[in-house]
ChimeraX commands (.cxc) that place a marker at each C-alpha (Angstrom):
marker #1 position 10.31,-8.17,-25.97 radius 0.5
marker #1 position 12.30,-6.19,-23.15 radius 0.5
marker #1 position 10.83,-2.85,-24.21 radius 0.5
marker #1 position 7.52,-4.45,-23.50 radius 0.5
marker #1 position 8.42,-6.50,-20.33 radius 0.5
marker #1 position 9.77,-3.06,-18.78 radius 0.5
marker #1 position 5.87,-1.46,-20.38 radius 0.5
marker #1 position 3.99,-4.21,-18.05 radius 0.5
marker #1 position 6.48,-4.01,-15.35 radius 0.5
marker #1 position 5.60,-0.10,-14.59 radius 0.5
marker #1 position 2.07,-0.16,-14.59 radius 0.5
marker #1 position 2.24,-3.67,-12.89 radius 0.5
marker #1 position 4.52,-1.73,-10.29 radius 0.5
marker #1 position 2.07,1.30,-10.25 radius 0.5
marker #1 position -0.74,-0.77,-9.37 radius 0.5
marker #1 position 0.92,-3.08,-6.72 radius 0.5
marker #1 position 2.22,0.17,-4.75 radius 0.5
marker #1 position -1.45,1.54,-3.96 radius 0.5
marker #1 position -2.58,-1.74,-2.93 radius 0.5
marker #1 position 0.64,-1.93,-0.30 radius 0.5
marker #1 position -0.36,1.42,0.76 radius 0.5
marker #1 position -4.35,0.58,1.16 radius 0.5
marker #1 position -2.86,-2.70,3.10 radius 0.5
marker #1 position -0.63,-0.15,5.36 radius 0.5
marker #1 position -3.60,1.96,5.82 radius 0.5
marker #1 position -5.77,-0.70,7.04 radius 0.5
marker #1 position -3.04,-2.08,9.18 radius 0.5
marker #1 position -2.34,1.21,10.48 radius 0.5
marker #1 position -5.84,2.48,11.14 radius 0.5
marker #1 position -7.32,0.05,13.41 radius 0.5
marker #1 position -3.88,0.54,15.65 radius 0.5
marker #1 position -4.37,4.52,15.72 radius 0.5
marker #1 position -7.55,4.74,17.60 radius 0.5
marker #1 position -6.29,2.00,20.20 radius 0.5
marker #1 position -3.23,4.12,21.06 radius 0.5
marker #1 position -5.70,6.98,21.05 radius 0.5
marker #1 position -8.03,5.21,23.55 radius 0.5
marker #1 position -5.00,3.99,25.74 radius 0.5
marker #1 position -3.71,7.94,25.70 radius 0.5
marker #1 position -7.12,8.99,26.65 radius 0.5
marker link #1:1,2 radius 0.2
marker link #1:2,3 radius 0.2
marker link #1:3,4 radius 0.2
marker link #1:4,5 radius 0.2
marker link #1:5,6 radius 0.2
marker link #1:6,7 radius 0.2
marker link #1:7,8 radius 0.2
marker link #1:8,9 radius 0.2
marker link #1:9,10 radius 0.2
marker link #1:10,11 radius 0.2
marker link #1:11,12 radius 0.2
marker link #1:12,13 radius 0.2
marker link #1:13,14 radius 0.2
marker link #1:14,15 radius 0.2
marker link #1:15,16 radius 0.2
marker link #1:16,17 radius 0.2
marker link #1:17,18 radius 0.2
marker link #1:18,19 radius 0.2
marker link #1:19,20 radius 0.2
marker link #1:20,21 radius 0.2
marker link #1:21,22 radius 0.2
marker link #1:22,23 radius 0.2
marker link #1:23,24 radius 0.2
marker link #1:24,25 radius 0.2
marker link #1:25,26 radius 0.2
marker link #1:26,27 radius 0.2
marker link #1:27,28 radius 0.2
marker link #1:28,29 radius 0.2
marker link #1:29,30 radius 0.2
marker link #1:30,31 radius 0.2
marker link #1:31,32 radius 0.2
marker link #1:32,33 radius 0.2
marker link #1:33,34 radius 0.2
marker link #1:34,35 radius 0.2
marker link #1:35,36 radius 0.2
marker link #1:36,37 radius 0.2
marker link #1:37,38 radius 0.2
marker link #1:38,39 radius 0.2
marker link #1:39,40 radius 0.2
view
């Protein structure tokens, strides 16, 4: 059972990591153009 939980935990962690990066990208992308506009 512990091995199974480990196997299930690893893929879940991999799926969560890309999701977090996508959220970070969506959060960073809108702020970048604002900074560029302010700088310009």
